[in-house]
N, C-alpha and C positions, 0 to 999 in steps of 0.2 A: 425686480422679479427674476428666478432665474430661466433660462431658454430647455426647453428639455428637446434633445436631439429627437430627427425622425428616425424611425423604421431604416432607411436607406443612408442615413450618414452614420447608422451606428454599426449597418452590416458594412461600410465601407472602411470605417474605423477599425474594427475588429477582422476584415480580411486584410487591410493593411500590415497588419499586428500579425495576424497568421504566416503572412508571406515573411517577415520580418523573423520570425521566431524561427521557419523553417531553413532560411540562408543562413542566422545565427549558428542552426544545428550544423547543418553542412559545412559551415566552413570555422568552426570554436570548438565542437563537440564530438562528431564523430570520429574516432582512430585515435581520442585522447585515451592518456591511462585511464581516466575516470570512465569513461565509456566502457574499455575491455572491462577494467574491475564489475562493472554493472551488466556486462553479459554474462562474467563470470558467475556472477551474484545470481543471475538471474537462473543459467542451468546448472549450475553446482548442487542446490539444495534441490529440486525435481530430481536428479540422478540420485541422490543419496534418499529423497523419500522414495523413491522407486523401489530400492534395494530394503527398506524396510517396511515398506506396509502391506499390512496383514490383506493377503489377497482373498482370504474368506469374505472379508468386509470391505475391499475397493469399493464397491458401488456407495456403502451408507458414507465412506472415510470421505472418498471424492465429491460428494454432496456436500460435504460439509465445509470444505475448503472450496467450493466451487463458490458456497454460500457466501463464504470468508472476501474471497477475492472482490466476487461482487460490490458488497457490503462497503471493504474498506478501498475497493476504485470509486464508487460514490461520496465517500466521504472525504477520500482525497482529493477530488474535483471539487468538491464544495470547499473547504479548506483553502486550494489556490483560486478559485472564482473572487474567493469572499476578501483576497488579500490573505490570509493568516498566514502562510508561509508561499513558499515557491522552490523552483526545481533549476536549476543552468545546467544540468548534464540529466541527460536519458536517452536509454536506449532506441527511442522512435520521434523523429517531431512534429506527431501526428497527433497527442494524447498531453494533454495537461495534467497525466499523473502518473505517480511514478511507479511507472510499470514494472519495474525489477523486485518492487515490493510487493505491489497489489497483486501481484499475479504470482508469485514466486514464493520472497520470503515469509512473509506473514500467513498466507497459506499451507506451506510445508511446516513451519514452525506449530501453528494452531492444529492442522491435521496429526500433528504427533504427538502432540498432545492430547487431543482426543481419541487418539488410539490406544495410548501407554495410559493414559489415567481413567479407567471408565467410572471411579467414582465421583460425585460431585467434589469431594472435600479435596481430593488429590489434586481434580482440574483445573479448580478454583485457586488452590494454594502454588500450581505449575504457571495458569496463567497471570496472577500478582507476577512472580517473579519474571517470566516472560516479558509484561508490560515492562515495568521498573527498567529492566535489560532495553530493550529497546528504546524506550525514553532516556535513558541517560547516561547508554553506552551506543549502540547503535547512530540514534541522532546525532549526538555530539560530532560522532565518526565523520557522519558523513556533512556536517558542517564544516568539521575539520578541511577535509578532503576539495570542500567548496561545490558543492553536489547539493545541499540542503540548505535553504537559506530563511529564518525566520521570521518573521517581517511582523505581525500584533498575533503572535503564540510564543508561550513557554513549552520547554521539554514537559515542565508538571502538569498540563495541561492534557498531552497524549495519554498519559499513563488511565485516567479512567477509560477513555476514549477502546484502548490497545485491550483492556479488559471488560467490559462488559460487552464488548464487540464477540468475542469469545462465550461469553456467559449467556448472554440472546439467543448467539444462533444455536449454542449448544441444547437451550430450553427449545428451541422451535425445530431441530431436531427431533428431540424425543416426542415431542407435539406430533411428526411426521411419521417418527418408527411407531404411536401408538393407534395408527387411526388403521 
């Protein structure tokens, strides 16, 4: 019979893993070219979005983007926690999520589509294209750069996640706006 660890044992192991992760980040990640790339990938989309956003709808568009960031961060954390994928490089050593994508790249792309594709058909079509681009262009580039590591995951699995995240949150926004 397998022995189940106590809470204290689990906490000790998790604490040691967290400390090792921070040490790894400080000695092997920060200021590498991958880290600088992530800095740029976090800042540039937000700057572009700020130039393009429809200021008359900024609250609505930002609400949609914040929902995207919240849900994608949650799904990302679940993926890392269940060992579907892992990130070797990230902006900060404090979270197990891919901050550059979860708070910048995904929300900005989704907000721009939300803003420029007001009809469901054009929105869904644009999101489908973006879902394939993220899964089959962006993710493989991140793998090539040694930033993103697939463990128990394949790129094709990401397509429905990217797509339905956008569709579901647009539906949520429409429900919120109709009240």
